[in-house]
A tleap script that builds the chain and sets N, CA, C and O, in Angstrom:
source leaprc.protein.ff14SB
mol = sequence {
  NMET ASN SER PHE HIE ARG ALA GLY ASP GLU
  ARG VAL ASN VAL PHE GLU VAL ASP GLY VAL
  TYR LEU PHE LYS HIE TYR PHE ASP GLY GLU
  ASP VAL PHE ASP ARG LEU LYS SER TYR TYR
  ASN ASN GLN GLN TYR ARG PHE GLU VAL PRO
  ARG ASP ASP PHE GLU THR LEU ARG SER PHE
  LEU SER ASP GLN GLY TYR GLY LEU THR VAL
  VAL ASP ALA THR GLU GLU PHE ALA VAL VAL
  VAL LYS LYS TYR THR SER HIE PRO GLU ASN
  ILE PHE LYS GLU SER VAL ILE ARG ARG SER
  VAL ASN GLY TYR ASN CYS PHE LEU MET LYS
  ASP GLN ASP ALA VAL GLU GLN ALA VAL ASN
  GLU GLY ALA VAL PRO LEU THR LYS THR LYS
  PHE GLU ASN PRO CPHE
}
set mol.1.N position { 1.089 28.627 6.669 }
set mol.1.CA position { 2.198 28.908 5.912 }
set mol.1.C position { 2.712 27.642 5.453 }
set mol.1.O position { 2.967 26.763 6.276 }
set mol.2.N position { 2.896 27.456 4.164 }
set mol.2.CA position { 2.855 26.431 3.275 }
set mol.2.C position { 4.487 25.957 4.152 }
set mol.2.O position { 5.220 26.743 4.753 }
set mol.3.N position { 4.649 24.826 4.014 }
set mol.3.CA position { 5.743 23.754 4.329 }
set mol.3.C position { 6.385 23.654 3.142 }
set mol.3.O position { 5.699 23.614 2.121 }
set mol.4.N position { 7.824 23.597 3.056 }
set mol.4.CA position { 8.611 23.427 1.626 }
set mol.4.C position { 8.935 21.967 1.782 }
set mol.4.O position { 9.375 21.609 2.874 }
set mol.5.N position { 8.770 21.065 0.814 }
set mol.5.CA position { 9.265 19.663 0.958 }
set mol.5.C position { 10.224 19.906 -0.143 }
set mol.5.O position { 10.000 20.749 -1.011 }
set mol.6.N position { 11.641 18.935 -0.105 }
set mol.6.CA position { 12.776 18.497 -1.212 }
set mol.6.C position { 11.785 17.675 -1.641 }
set mol.6.O position { 10.704 17.390 -1.127 }
set mol.7.N position { 12.383 17.279 -2.815 }
set mol.7.CA position { 11.767 15.977 -3.816 }
set mol.7.C position { 11.973 14.709 -3.217 }
set mol.7.O position { 13.133 14.405 -2.937 }
set mol.8.N position { 11.001 13.867 -2.956 }
set mol.8.CA position { 11.556 12.490 -2.153 }
set mol.8.C position { 11.499 12.604 -0.731 }
set mol.8.O position { 11.780 11.531 -0.197 }
set mol.9.N position { 11.231 13.542 0.091 }
set mol.9.CA position { 11.270 13.499 1.129 }
set mol.9.C position { 10.583 12.551 2.189 }
set mol.9.O position { 11.105 12.028 3.174 }
set mol.10.N position { 9.349 12.464 1.763 }
set mol.10.CA position { 8.367 11.226 1.923 }
set mol.10.C position { 8.278 9.988 1.466 }
set mol.10.O position { 7.752 9.979 0.353 }
set mol.11.N position { 8.637 8.699 1.947 }
set mol.11.CA position { 8.496 7.719 0.714 }
set mol.11.C position { 7.376 7.371 1.214 }
set mol.11.O position { 6.921 7.541 2.345 }
set mol.12.N position { 6.726 6.604 -0.183 }
set mol.12.CA position { 5.211 5.921 -0.113 }
set mol.12.C position { 5.823 4.890 -0.729 }
set mol.12.O position { 6.717 5.077 -1.555 }
set mol.13.N position { 5.419 3.771 -0.402 }
set mol.13.CA position { 5.607 2.475 -1.285 }
set mol.13.C position { 4.566 2.111 -2.170 }
set mol.13.O position { 3.382 2.289 -1.884 }
set mol.14.N position { 4.916 1.654 -3.137 }
set mol.14.CA position { 3.771 1.462 -4.290 }
set mol.14.C position { 4.002 -0.086 -4.488 }
set mol.14.O position { 5.049 -0.631 -4.139 }
set mol.15.N position { 2.965 -0.741 -5.066 }
set mol.15.CA position { 2.848 -2.266 -4.954 }
set mol.15.C position { 2.134 -2.410 -6.720 }
set mol.15.O position { 0.990 -2.092 -7.045 }
set mol.16.N position { 3.196 -2.967 -7.608 }
set mol.16.CA position { 2.666 -3.517 -8.896 }
set mol.16.C position { 1.708 -4.656 -8.599 }
set mol.16.O position { 2.219 -5.531 -7.901 }
set mol.17.N position { 0.361 -4.879 -8.977 }
set mol.17.CA position { -0.435 -5.543 -9.067 }
set mol.17.C position { -1.226 -5.970 -9.673 }
set mol.17.O position { -2.339 -5.631 -9.270 }
set mol.18.N position { -1.234 -6.820 -10.806 }
set mol.18.CA position { -2.063 -7.021 -11.864 }
set mol.18.C position { -2.107 -5.938 -13.170 }
set mol.18.O position { -2.988 -5.772 -14.013 }
set mol.19.N position { -0.911 -5.326 -13.007 }
set mol.19.CA position { -0.473 -4.499 -14.042 }
set mol.19.C position { -1.217 -3.012 -13.687 }
set mol.19.O position { -1.671 -2.324 -14.601 }
set mol.20.N position { -1.289 -2.615 -12.363 }
set mol.20.CA position { -1.589 -1.589 -12.024 }
set mol.20.C position { -0.924 -1.151 -10.637 }
set mol.20.O position { -0.643 -2.108 -9.917 }
set mol.21.N position { -0.664 -0.070 -10.201 }
set mol.21.CA position { 0.349 0.350 -9.337 }
set mol.21.C position { -0.664 0.700 -8.047 }
set mol.21.O position { -1.545 1.543 -8.211 }
set mol.22.N position { -0.521 0.091 -6.889 }
set mol.22.CA position { -0.981 0.467 -5.996 }
set mol.22.C position { -0.498 1.113 -5.037 }
set mol.22.O position { 0.725 1.052 -4.911 }
set mol.23.N position { -1.275 1.929 -4.064 }
set mol.23.CA position { -0.599 2.428 -2.982 }
set mol.23.C position { -1.722 3.094 -1.989 }
set mol.23.O position { -2.781 3.406 -2.533 }
set mol.24.N position { -1.597 3.321 -0.694 }
set mol.24.CA position { -2.053 4.153 0.149 }
set mol.24.C position { -1.430 4.928 0.858 }
set mol.24.O position { -0.427 4.565 1.473 }
set mol.25.N position { -2.062 6.537 0.926 }
set mol.25.CA position { -1.215 7.654 1.571 }
set mol.25.C position { -2.116 8.646 1.853 }
set mol.25.O position { -3.188 8.806 1.270 }
set mol.26.N position { -1.631 9.386 2.847 }
set mol.26.CA position { -2.713 10.942 3.096 }
set mol.26.C position { -1.479 11.607 2.444 }
set mol.26.O position { -0.288 11.418 2.690 }
set mol.27.N position { -1.966 12.293 1.701 }
set mol.27.CA position { -1.286 13.693 0.975 }
set mol.27.C position { -1.620 14.914 1.472 }
set mol.27.O position { -2.773 15.256 1.733 }
set mol.28.N position { -0.443 15.721 1.640 }
set mol.28.CA position { -1.011 16.882 2.354 }
set mol.28.C position { -1.228 17.976 0.967 }
set mol.28.O position { -0.561 17.855 -0.060 }
set mol.29.N position { -2.256 19.015 1.161 }
set mol.29.CA position { -2.555 19.706 0.286 }
set mol.29.C position { -3.601 19.529 -0.688 }
set mol.29.O position { -3.404 18.549 -1.406 }
set mol.30.N position { -4.609 20.150 -0.925 }
set mol.30.CA position { -5.756 20.018 -2.051 }
set mol.30.C position { -5.397 19.975 -3.309 }
set mol.30.O position { -6.170 19.575 -4.180 }
set mol.31.N position { -4.212 20.373 -3.550 }
set mol.31.CA position { -3.720 20.607 -4.949 }
set mol.31.C position { -2.894 19.102 -5.169 }
set mol.31.O position { -2.799 18.503 -6.240 }
set mol.32.N position { -2.491 18.796 -4.222 }
set mol.32.CA position { -1.886 17.402 -4.619 }
set mol.32.C position { -2.889 16.190 -4.634 }
set mol.32.O position { -2.753 15.203 -5.357 }
set mol.33.N position { -3.959 16.405 -3.702 }
set mol.33.CA position { -4.980 15.426 -3.945 }
set mol.33.C position { -5.863 15.596 -5.328 }
set mol.33.O position { -6.143 14.661 -6.078 }
set mol.34.N position { -6.215 16.858 -5.502 }
set mol.34.CA position { -6.616 17.193 -6.951 }
set mol.34.C position { -5.917 16.314 -8.196 }
set mol.34.O position { -6.539 15.468 -8.839 }
set mol.35.N position { -4.758 16.603 -8.382 }
set mol.35.CA position { -4.083 15.718 -9.359 }
set mol.35.C position { -4.132 14.343 -9.075 }
set mol.35.O position { -3.803 13.683 -10.060 }
set mol.36.N position { -4.492 13.505 -7.850 }
set mol.36.CA position { -4.656 12.250 -7.572 }
set mol.36.C position { -5.703 12.186 -7.746 }
set mol.36.O position { -5.786 11.505 -8.768 }
set mol.37.N position { -6.854 12.492 -7.377 }
set mol.37.CA position { -8.340 11.992 -7.035 }
set mol.37.C position { -9.137 11.198 -8.340 }
set mol.37.O position { -10.225 10.657 -8.143 }
set mol.38.N position { -8.465 11.185 -9.724 }
set mol.38.CA position { -8.842 10.437 -10.661 }
set mol.38.C position { -8.286 9.003 -10.692 }
set mol.38.O position { -8.663 8.120 -11.463 }
set mol.39.N position { -7.418 8.902 -9.828 }
set mol.39.CA position { -6.676 7.548 -9.439 }
set mol.39.C position { -7.434 6.703 -8.020 }
set mol.39.O position { -7.372 5.503 -7.752 }
set mol.40.N position { -8.067 7.693 -7.349 }
set mol.40.CA position { -8.570 6.925 -5.941 }
set mol.40.C position { -9.848 5.916 -6.288 }
set mol.40.O position { -10.703 6.019 -7.167 }
set mol.41.N position { -9.700 5.149 -5.511 }
set mol.41.CA position { -10.476 4.284 -5.291 }
set mol.41.C position { -11.284 4.017 -3.987 }
set mol.41.O position { -11.023 3.129 -3.177 }
set mol.42.N position { -12.349 4.954 -3.899 }
set mol.42.CA position { -13.350 5.174 -2.862 }
set mol.42.C position { -13.732 4.065 -1.997 }
set mol.42.O position { -13.813 4.298 -0.790 }
set mol.43.N position { -14.000 2.791 -2.470 }
set mol.43.CA position { -14.191 1.608 -1.875 }
set mol.43.C position { -13.311 1.016 -1.216 }
set mol.43.O position { -13.511 0.259 -0.266 }
set mol.44.N position { -11.963 1.421 -1.824 }
set mol.44.CA position { -11.164 0.317 -1.516 }
set mol.44.C position { -9.994 1.217 -0.633 }
set mol.44.O position { -9.124 0.601 -0.017 }
set mol.45.N position { -10.034 2.628 -0.617 }
set mol.45.CA position { -9.491 3.553 0.151 }
set mol.45.C position { -8.101 3.528 -0.338 }
set mol.45.O position { -7.177 3.581 0.473 }
set mol.46.N position { -7.899 3.455 -1.536 }
set mol.46.CA position { -6.297 3.114 -2.218 }
set mol.46.C position { -6.466 4.068 -3.378 }
set mol.46.O position { -7.454 4.620 -3.862 }
set mol.47.N position { -4.879 4.083 -3.728 }
set mol.47.CA position { -4.484 4.790 -5.295 }
set mol.47.C position { -4.313 3.752 -6.273 }
set mol.47.O position { -3.637 2.731 -6.147 }
set mol.48.N position { -5.066 4.158 -7.363 }
set mol.48.CA position { -5.062 2.761 -8.558 }
set mol.48.C position { -4.172 3.272 -9.779 }
set mol.48.O position { -4.786 4.025 -10.536 }
set mol.49.N position { -3.037 3.050 -10.070 }
set mol.49.CA position { -2.545 3.865 -11.143 }
set mol.49.C position { -2.194 3.092 -12.196 }
set mol.49.O position { -1.441 2.162 -11.907 }
set mol.50.N position { -2.574 3.216 -13.551 }
set mol.50.CA position { -2.093 2.364 -14.772 }
set mol.50.C position { -0.782 2.524 -14.880 }
set mol.50.O position { -0.231 3.509 -14.387 }
set mol.51.N position { -0.145 1.619 -15.508 }
set mol.51.CA position { 1.420 1.703 -16.139 }
set mol.51.C position { 1.564 2.995 -16.860 }
set mol.51.O position { 2.583 3.681 -16.769 }
set mol.52.N position { 0.444 3.345 -17.638 }
set mol.52.CA position { 1.229 3.957 -18.728 }
set mol.52.C position { 1.015 5.629 -18.095 }
set mol.52.O position { 1.486 6.580 -18.719 }
set mol.53.N position { 0.269 5.814 -16.827 }
set mol.53.CA position { 0.704 7.220 -15.913 }
set mol.53.C position { 1.749 7.012 -14.924 }
set mol.53.O position { 2.226 7.989 -14.347 }
set mol.54.N position { 2.060 6.102 -14.732 }
set mol.54.CA position { 2.691 6.141 -13.483 }
set mol.54.C position { 4.164 6.870 -13.216 }
set mol.54.O position { 4.659 7.043 -12.102 }
set mol.55.N position { 4.805 7.292 -14.606 }
set mol.55.CA position { 5.911 8.011 -14.390 }
set mol.55.C position { 5.649 9.189 -14.219 }
set mol.55.O position { 6.366 9.853 -13.471 }
set mol.56.N position { 4.677 9.695 -14.794 }
set mol.56.CA position { 4.150 11.104 -14.839 }
set mol.56.C position { 3.638 11.412 -13.491 }
set mol.56.O position { 3.936 12.501 -12.999 }
set mol.57.N position { 2.904 10.583 -12.837 }
set mol.57.CA position { 2.376 11.053 -11.726 }
set mol.57.C position { 3.768 10.718 -10.820 }
set mol.57.O position { 4.145 11.679 -10.150 }
set mol.58.N position { 4.601 9.461 -10.705 }
set mol.58.CA position { 5.851 9.583 -10.127 }
set mol.58.C position { 6.595 11.041 -9.876 }
set mol.58.O position { 6.880 11.584 -8.809 }
set mol.59.N position { 6.796 11.461 -11.167 }
set mol.59.CA position { 7.294 13.019 -11.498 }
set mol.59.C position { 6.814 13.833 -10.250 }
set mol.59.O position { 7.343 14.149 -9.185 }
set mol.60.N position { 5.363 14.080 -10.933 }
set mol.60.CA position { 4.503 15.129 -9.997 }
set mol.60.C position { 5.141 14.880 -8.430 }
set mol.60.O position { 5.843 15.631 -7.752 }
set mol.61.N position { 4.710 13.779 -8.191 }
set mol.61.CA position { 4.930 13.424 -6.546 }
set mol.61.C position { 6.502 13.938 -6.013 }
set mol.61.O position { 6.886 14.465 -4.968 }
set mol.62.N position { 7.193 13.513 -7.264 }
set mol.62.CA position { 8.373 14.121 -6.486 }
set mol.62.C position { 8.719 15.421 -6.273 }
set mol.62.O position { 9.458 15.805 -5.367 }
set mol.63.N position { 8.150 16.158 -7.163 }
set mol.63.CA position { 8.381 17.814 -6.922 }
set mol.63.C position { 7.334 18.317 -6.022 }
set mol.63.O position { 7.060 19.513 -5.927 }
set mol.64.N position { 6.665 17.229 -5.261 }
set mol.64.CA position { 5.672 17.968 -4.041 }
set mol.64.C position { 6.315 17.170 -2.723 }
set mol.64.O position { 5.829 17.254 -1.595 }
set mol.65.N position { 7.385 16.456 -3.033 }
set mol.65.CA position { 7.964 15.804 -1.815 }
set mol.65.C position { 7.747 14.592 -1.433 }
set mol.65.O position { 8.016 14.185 -0.302 }
set mol.66.N position { 7.176 13.818 -2.459 }
set mol.66.CA position { 7.050 12.644 -1.901 }
set mol.66.C position { 7.364 11.415 -2.912 }
set mol.66.O position { 6.764 11.236 -3.972 }
set mol.67.N position { 8.544 10.492 -2.335 }
set mol.67.CA position { 8.949 9.676 -3.323 }
set mol.67.C position { 8.223 8.474 -3.211 }
set mol.67.O position { 7.879 8.044 -2.110 }
set mol.68.N position { 7.963 7.894 -4.282 }
set mol.68.CA position { 7.153 6.886 -4.586 }
set mol.68.C position { 7.781 5.482 -4.874 }
set mol.68.O position { 7.553 5.074 -6.013 }
set mol.69.N position { 8.473 4.718 -4.129 }
set mol.69.CA position { 8.866 3.441 -4.227 }
set mol.69.C position { 8.371 2.226 -4.522 }
set mol.69.O position { 7.644 1.583 -3.765 }
set mol.70.N position { 8.789 1.826 -5.756 }
set mol.70.CA position { 7.997 0.138 -5.971 }
set mol.70.C position { 8.565 -0.925 -5.308 }
set mol.70.O position { 9.772 -1.166 -5.329 }
set mol.71.N position { 7.782 -1.534 -4.753 }
set mol.71.CA position { 8.545 -2.513 -3.887 }
set mol.71.C position { 8.538 -3.829 -4.726 }
set mol.71.O position { 7.560 -4.231 -5.356 }
set mol.72.N position { 9.635 -4.391 -4.662 }
set mol.72.CA position { 9.614 -5.631 -5.617 }
set mol.72.C position { 9.477 -6.720 -5.058 }
set mol.72.O position { 9.185 -7.691 -5.755 }
set mol.73.N position { 9.650 -6.867 -3.642 }
set mol.73.CA position { 9.532 -7.952 -2.809 }
set mol.73.C position { 8.491 -8.005 -2.092 }
set mol.73.O position { 8.611 -7.776 -0.888 }
set mol.74.N position { 7.251 -8.308 -2.626 }
set mol.74.CA position { 5.833 -7.903 -1.815 }
set mol.74.C position { 5.526 -8.716 -0.879 }
set mol.74.O position { 4.779 -8.372 0.037 }
set mol.75.N position { 6.162 -10.164 -0.983 }
set mol.75.CA position { 5.817 -10.946 0.149 }
set mol.75.C position { 6.669 -10.639 1.433 }
set mol.75.O position { 6.585 -11.450 2.356 }
set mol.76.N position { 7.543 -9.458 1.586 }
set mol.76.CA position { 8.067 -9.064 2.799 }
set mol.76.C position { 7.022 -8.127 3.559 }
set mol.76.O position { 7.177 -7.848 4.748 }
set mol.77.N position { 5.807 -7.598 2.704 }
set mol.77.CA position { 4.836 -6.498 3.006 }
set mol.77.C position { 3.583 -7.337 3.515 }
set mol.77.O position { 2.618 -6.829 4.086 }
set mol.78.N position { 3.740 -8.801 3.207 }
set mol.78.CA position { 2.331 -9.483 3.461 }
set mol.78.C position { 2.217 -10.195 4.680 }
set mol.78.O position { 3.205 -10.674 5.237 }
set mol.79.N position { 0.955 -10.299 5.167 }
set mol.79.CA position { 0.597 -11.148 6.559 }
set mol.79.C position { -0.223 -11.937 6.147 }
set mol.79.O position { -0.505 -11.987 4.950 }
set mol.80.N position { -0.771 -12.709 7.041 }
set mol.80.CA position { -1.825 -13.633 6.692 }
set mol.80.C position { -2.902 -14.024 7.696 }
set mol.80.O position { -2.413 -13.900 8.820 }
set mol.81.N position { -3.941 -14.369 7.750 }
set mol.81.CA position { -5.021 -14.460 9.027 }
set mol.81.C position { -5.898 -15.409 8.669 }
set mol.81.O position { -6.527 -15.170 7.638 }
set mol.82.N position { -6.078 -16.221 9.118 }
set mol.82.CA position { -6.936 -17.235 9.165 }
set mol.82.C position { -8.367 -16.516 9.065 }
set mol.82.O position { -8.696 -15.609 9.829 }
set mol.83.N position { -9.435 -17.173 7.722 }
set mol.83.CA position { -10.706 -16.588 7.356 }
set mol.83.C position { -11.437 -16.602 8.981 }
set mol.83.O position { -10.868 -17.162 9.918 }
set mol.84.N position { -12.591 -15.994 9.108 }
set mol.84.CA position { -13.354 -16.109 10.406 }
set mol.84.C position { -12.965 -16.234 11.511 }
set mol.84.O position { -13.559 -16.893 12.364 }
set mol.85.N position { -11.520 -15.406 11.755 }
set mol.85.CA position { -11.391 -15.213 13.201 }
set mol.85.C position { -10.817 -13.882 13.302 }
set mol.85.O position { -10.505 -13.223 12.311 }
set mol.86.N position { -10.679 -13.491 14.501 }
set mol.86.CA position { -10.224 -12.250 15.076 }
set mol.86.C position { -9.073 -11.452 13.862 }
set mol.86.O position { -8.035 -12.028 13.535 }
set mol.87.N position { -9.283 -10.701 13.553 }
set mol.87.CA position { -7.738 -9.900 12.577 }
set mol.87.C position { -7.429 -8.592 13.465 }
set mol.87.O position { -8.019 -7.903 14.298 }
set mol.88.N position { -6.246 -8.630 12.861 }
set mol.88.CA position { -5.630 -7.547 13.978 }
set mol.88.C position { -6.106 -6.185 13.656 }
set mol.88.O position { -6.286 -5.892 12.474 }
set mol.89.N position { -6.357 -5.208 14.725 }
set mol.89.CA position { -7.187 -4.121 14.490 }
set mol.89.C position { -6.885 -3.191 13.148 }
set mol.89.O position { -7.844 -2.729 12.530 }
set mol.90.N position { -5.559 -2.934 12.725 }
set mol.90.CA position { -5.421 -1.878 11.786 }
set mol.90.C position { -5.099 -2.724 10.551 }
set mol.90.O position { -4.369 -2.122 9.764 }
set mol.91.N position { -5.465 -4.020 10.150 }
set mol.91.CA position { -5.254 -4.563 9.331 }
set mol.91.C position { -5.932 -4.098 7.738 }
set mol.91.O position { -5.449 -4.238 6.614 }
set mol.92.N position { -7.209 -3.514 8.174 }
set mol.92.CA position { -7.998 -3.352 6.844 }
set mol.92.C position { -7.762 -2.046 6.188 }
set mol.92.O position { -7.827 -1.738 4.998 }
set mol.93.N position { -7.416 -1.211 7.453 }
set mol.93.CA position { -7.026 0.177 7.322 }
set mol.93.C position { -5.648 0.404 6.678 }
set mol.93.O position { -5.350 1.376 5.983 }
set mol.94.N position { -4.805 -0.686 7.022 }
set mol.94.CA position { -3.329 -0.172 6.874 }
set mol.94.C position { -2.623 -1.323 5.399 }
set mol.94.O position { -1.509 -1.451 4.890 }
set mol.95.N position { -4.106 -2.016 5.144 }
set mol.95.CA position { -3.501 -3.207 3.843 }
set mol.95.C position { -4.114 -1.849 2.530 }
set mol.95.O position { -4.823 -0.844 2.578 }
set mol.96.N position { -3.352 -2.575 1.501 }
set mol.96.CA position { -3.589 -2.055 0.185 }
set mol.96.C position { -4.390 -3.044 -0.686 }
set mol.96.O position { -5.141 -2.491 -1.490 }
set mol.97.N position { -4.388 -4.174 -0.693 }
set mol.97.CA position { -5.274 -5.255 -1.051 }
set mol.97.C position { -5.371 -6.335 -0.266 }
set mol.97.O position { -4.625 -6.543 0.691 }
set mol.98.N position { -6.271 -7.056 -0.620 }
set mol.98.CA position { -6.627 -8.626 0.438 }
set mol.98.C position { -6.985 -9.638 -0.783 }
set mol.98.O position { -7.829 -9.495 -1.667 }
set mol.99.N position { -6.137 -10.635 -0.567 }
set mol.99.CA position { -6.705 -11.859 -1.402 }
set mol.99.C position { -6.948 -13.006 -0.413 }
set mol.99.O position { -6.324 -13.170 0.636 }
set mol.100.N position { -7.910 -13.758 -0.873 }
set mol.100.CA position { -8.517 -15.343 0.025 }
set mol.100.C position { -7.504 -16.230 -0.524 }
set mol.100.O position { -7.256 -16.154 -1.728 }
set mol.101.N position { -6.869 -17.090 0.241 }
set mol.101.CA position { -6.131 -18.163 -0.270 }
set mol.101.C position { -6.503 -19.673 0.669 }
set mol.101.O position { -6.074 -19.649 1.822 }
set mol.102.N position { -7.026 -20.553 0.373 }
set mol.102.CA position { -7.187 -21.649 1.088 }
set mol.102.C position { -7.806 -21.535 2.601 }
set mol.102.O position { -7.475 -22.221 3.568 }
set mol.103.N position { -8.600 -20.693 2.567 }
set mol.103.CA position { -9.234 -20.568 4.014 }
set mol.103.C position { -8.566 -19.289 4.877 }
set mol.103.O position { -8.948 -18.899 5.981 }
set mol.104.N position { -7.629 -18.826 4.196 }
set mol.104.CA position { -7.022 -17.361 4.895 }
set mol.104.C position { -7.085 -16.124 3.778 }
set mol.104.O position { -7.078 -16.056 2.549 }
set mol.105.N position { -7.138 -15.374 4.665 }
set mol.105.CA position { -7.033 -13.703 4.036 }
set mol.105.C position { -5.171 -13.602 3.965 }
set mol.105.O position { -4.361 -13.993 4.806 }
set mol.106.N position { -4.963 -13.024 2.822 }
set mol.106.CA position { -3.999 -12.376 2.744 }
set mol.106.C position { -3.743 -10.826 2.506 }
set mol.106.O position { -4.245 -10.340 1.492 }
set mol.107.N position { -3.067 -10.074 3.283 }
set mol.107.CA position { -2.979 -8.642 3.272 }
set mol.107.C position { -1.835 -8.175 2.835 }
set mol.107.O position { -0.813 -8.658 3.323 }
set mol.108.N position { -1.737 -7.225 1.909 }
set mol.108.CA position { -0.427 -6.646 1.537 }
set mol.108.C position { -0.589 -5.465 2.076 }
set mol.108.O position { -1.548 -4.737 1.817 }
set mol.109.N position { 0.567 -5.108 3.066 }
set mol.109.CA position { 0.367 -3.975 3.921 }
set mol.109.C position { 1.267 -2.609 3.279 }
set mol.109.O position { 2.336 -2.741 2.684 }
set mol.110.N position { 0.799 -1.703 3.458 }
set mol.110.CA position { 1.338 -0.622 2.929 }
set mol.110.C position { 2.985 -0.130 3.590 }
set mol.110.O position { 3.814 0.461 2.899 }
set mol.111.N position { 3.174 -0.462 4.825 }
set mol.111.CA position { 4.700 -0.399 5.079 }
set mol.111.C position { 5.014 -1.401 5.861 }
set mol.111.O position { 4.318 -2.408 5.992 }
set mol.112.N position { 6.250 -1.156 6.517 }
set mol.112.CA position { 6.883 -2.347 7.478 }
set mol.112.C position { 6.423 -1.946 8.618 }
set mol.112.O position { 6.248 -2.933 9.331 }
set mol.113.N position { 6.086 -0.795 9.247 }
set mol.113.CA position { 5.348 -0.630 10.421 }
set mol.113.C position { 4.131 -1.440 10.440 }
set mol.113.O position { 4.054 -2.299 11.318 }
set mol.114.N position { 2.970 -1.277 9.443 }
set mol.114.CA position { 2.138 -1.756 9.691 }
set mol.114.C position { 1.848 -3.456 9.360 }
set mol.114.O position { 0.776 -4.056 9.280 }
set mol.115.N position { 2.973 -3.847 9.237 }
set mol.115.CA position { 3.506 -5.421 8.576 }
set mol.115.C position { 3.618 -5.689 10.401 }
set mol.115.O position { 3.037 -6.630 10.941 }
set mol.116.N position { 4.282 -4.897 10.998 }
set mol.116.CA position { 5.008 -5.246 12.500 }
set mol.116.C position { 3.487 -5.131 13.647 }
set mol.116.O position { 3.079 -5.889 14.528 }
set mol.117.N position { 3.056 -4.031 13.195 }
set mol.117.CA position { 1.639 -3.770 14.480 }
set mol.117.C position { 0.825 -5.408 13.879 }
set mol.117.O position { 0.745 -6.381 14.629 }
set mol.118.N position { 0.399 -5.417 12.723 }
set mol.118.CA position { -0.367 -6.769 12.592 }
set mol.118.C position { 0.161 -7.922 13.128 }
set mol.118.O position { -0.517 -8.770 13.707 }
set mol.119.N position { 1.453 -7.985 12.939 }
set mol.119.CA position { 1.929 -9.218 13.346 }
set mol.119.C position { 2.182 -9.162 14.894 }
set mol.119.O position { 2.001 -10.249 15.443 }
set mol.120.N position { 2.505 -8.285 15.594 }
set mol.120.CA position { 1.982 -8.298 17.027 }
set mol.120.C position { 0.763 -8.318 17.539 }
set mol.120.O position { 0.559 -8.232 18.750 }
set mol.121.N position { -0.247 -8.446 16.573 }
set mol.121.CA position { -1.460 -8.481 17.043 }
set mol.121.C position { -2.362 -10.023 16.591 }
set mol.121.O position { -3.542 -10.374 16.613 }
set mol.122.N position { -1.243 -10.555 16.253 }
set mol.122.CA position { -1.741 -12.115 15.788 }
set mol.122.C position { -1.630 -12.479 14.258 }
set mol.122.O position { -1.814 -13.638 13.889 }
set mol.123.N position { -1.360 -11.579 13.475 }
set mol.123.CA position { -1.163 -11.919 12.181 }
set mol.123.C position { -0.179 -12.398 11.774 }
set mol.123.O position { 0.744 -11.720 12.224 }
set mol.124.N position { 0.348 -13.500 10.932 }
set mol.124.CA position { 1.530 -13.889 10.853 }
set mol.124.C position { 1.938 -13.661 9.340 }
set mol.124.O position { 1.109 -13.650 8.430 }
set mol.125.N position { 3.524 -13.450 9.132 }
set mol.125.CA position { 3.862 -13.046 7.889 }
set mol.125.C position { 3.768 -13.942 6.719 }
set mol.125.O position { 3.614 -15.163 6.773 }
set mol.126.N position { 3.846 -13.410 5.939 }
set mol.126.CA position { 3.652 -14.314 4.398 }
set mol.126.C position { 4.605 -15.431 4.323 }
set mol.126.O position { 4.366 -16.562 3.900 }
set mol.127.N position { 6.282 -14.744 5.023 }
set mol.127.CA position { 7.050 -15.465 4.469 }
set mol.127.C position { 7.053 -16.645 5.510 }
set mol.127.O position { 7.461 -17.713 5.053 }
set mol.128.N position { 6.723 -16.640 6.644 }
set mol.128.CA position { 6.784 -17.884 7.350 }
set mol.128.C position { 5.423 -19.103 7.214 }
set mol.128.O position { 5.251 -19.984 8.057 }
set mol.129.N position { 4.763 -18.963 6.282 }
set mol.129.CA position { 3.689 -19.636 5.885 }
set mol.129.C position { 4.264 -20.718 4.742 }
set mol.129.O position { 5.426 -20.763 4.337 }
set mol.130.N position { 3.170 -21.564 4.333 }
set mol.130.CA position { 3.465 -22.312 3.146 }
set mol.130.C position { 3.106 -22.075 1.938 }
set mol.130.O position { 3.292 -22.793 0.956 }
set mol.131.N position { 2.388 -20.682 2.016 }
set mol.131.CA position { 2.125 -20.261 0.582 }
set mol.131.C position { 2.498 -19.488 -0.288 }
set mol.131.O position { 3.184 -18.583 0.185 }
set mol.132.N position { 2.343 -19.430 -1.452 }
set mol.132.CA position { 3.048 -18.569 -2.371 }
set mol.132.C position { 2.649 -17.402 -2.413 }
set mol.132.O position { 1.515 -17.180 -1.989 }
set mol.133.N position { 3.286 -16.537 -2.825 }
set mol.133.CA position { 3.018 -15.053 -3.203 }
set mol.133.C position { 1.554 -14.560 -3.561 }
set mol.133.O position { 1.634 -14.187 -4.731 }
set mol.134.N position { 0.676 -14.438 -3.257 }
set mol.134.CA position { -0.783 -14.165 -4.155 }
set mol.134.C position { -0.932 -12.787 -4.494 }
set mol.134.O position { -1.989 -12.342 -4.942 }
set mol.135.N position { 0.355 -11.912 -4.245 }
set mol.135.CA position { -0.023 -10.477 -4.929 }
set mol.135.C position { 1.231 -10.609 -6.104 }
set mol.135.O position { 1.395 -9.716 -6.935 }
savepdb mol mol.pdb
quit
């Protein structure tokens, strides 16, 4: 039985990094993924959408029950872990992108739940560090 979604029921955080919109999400239904698969980066496990395609894709996903929300305050979704130390268990799966800065790995997490879990497992919120936002 197909389930009905109102437009924008399920929120998906999107981050604009280096002129490309990045997000991670599991989308129900082959028809949705078929429409998105050309944007999927298999090695990074994320979607990468060029600016020119974003609004059309956003409209399509809204019709499918997914609300793409562009996050302006990326620093609120970023956590930091010292390189060559143990990392929180979820950090690679739940991060959208990783950047290295001065001996630390900075991770942009897909949502606030992922941030909270990473912090509970030893990561430090970017906002509590001396680093400028690398994203």
